[in-house]
C-alpha positions as CSV (number, residue, x, y, z in Angstrom):
1,X,278.4,82.9,142.2
2,X,275.4,80.8,142.5
3,X,274.2,77.9,140.3
4,X,270.9,77.1,142.0
5,X,269.9,80.6,143.2
6,X,271.5,80.1,146.6
7,X,274.8,81.7,147.5
8,X,277.1,78.7,148.3
9,X,280.1,80.9,149.3
10,X,282.2,79.5,146.4
11,X,283.6,82.0,143.9
12,X,285.1,81.3,140.6
13,X,288.7,82.6,140.4
14,X,290.1,84.0,137.2
15,X,292.6,81.8,135.3
16,X,296.2,82.6,136.1
17,X,298.1,84.8,133.7
18,X,300.6,82.6,131.9
19,X,302.9,85.6,131.4
20,X,303.4,85.9,135.2
21,X,304.3,82.3,135.8
22,X,307.8,81.6,137.2
23,X,309.6,79.5,134.6
24,X,311.4,77.0,136.9
25,X,311.9,73.5,135.7
26,X,310.5,70.7,137.9
27,X,312.7,68.1,139.2
28,X,311.9,64.7,137.6
29,X,310.6,63.2,140.9
30,X,308.3,66.3,141.3
31,X,307.0,65.9,137.8
32,X,306.4,62.2,138.3
33,X,304.6,63.0,141.6
34,X,302.2,65.4,139.9
35,X,301.6,63.0,137.1
36,X,300.9,60.1,139.5
37,X,298.5,62.2,141.6
38,X,296.7,63.3,138.4
39,X,296.4,59.7,137.2
40,X,295.1,58.6,140.5
41,X,292.6,61.4,140.6
42,X,291.4,60.7,137.1
43,X,290.9,57.0,138.0
44,X,288.9,58.1,141.1
45,X,291.5,56.8,143.5
46,X,292.0,59.0,146.5
47,X,295.3,58.3,148.2
48,X,295.0,57.8,152.0
49,X,297.3,59.8,154.3
50,X,299.5,56.7,154.8
51,X,299.9,56.3,151.0
52,X,302.0,59.5,150.7
53,X,305.2,57.6,151.6
54,X,304.5,55.0,149.0
55,X,303.8,57.8,146.4
56,X,307.2,59.4,147.3
57,X,309.0,56.1,146.8
58,X,307.3,55.4,143.5
59,X,308.3,58.9,142.2
60,X,312.0,58.1,142.7
61,X,311.7,55.3,140.0
62,X,312.8,56.0,136.5
63,X,310.5,57.4,133.8
64,X,310.0,54.0,132.0
65,X,308.8,52.3,135.2
66,X,306.7,55.4,136.1
67,X,305.1,55.3,132.6
68,X,304.1,51.6,133.1
69,X,302.6,52.5,136.5
70,X,300.5,55.2,135.0
71,X,299.4,52.9,132.2
72,X,298.3,50.3,134.7
73,X,296.3,52.9,136.7
74,X,294.6,54.4,133.6
75,X,293.7,51.0,132.1
76,X,291.4,50.3,135.0
77,X,289.1,53.2,133.9
């Protein structure tokens, strides 16, 4: 698909079929990790490779602490 008349080599993939998704619950730490990455991405903060250990440590904290962390990140927008 081309947006400017040139073939960029990128192709739009179809949306996944919700009926074919595997319904496995995420562990709380995995859910917090995804939420934290989403909050950082939304805020325009790209974690550096060395930050992944810190992200892992933050994801082991309880939901209340994690909610405060996300609130702090999103307030700087």
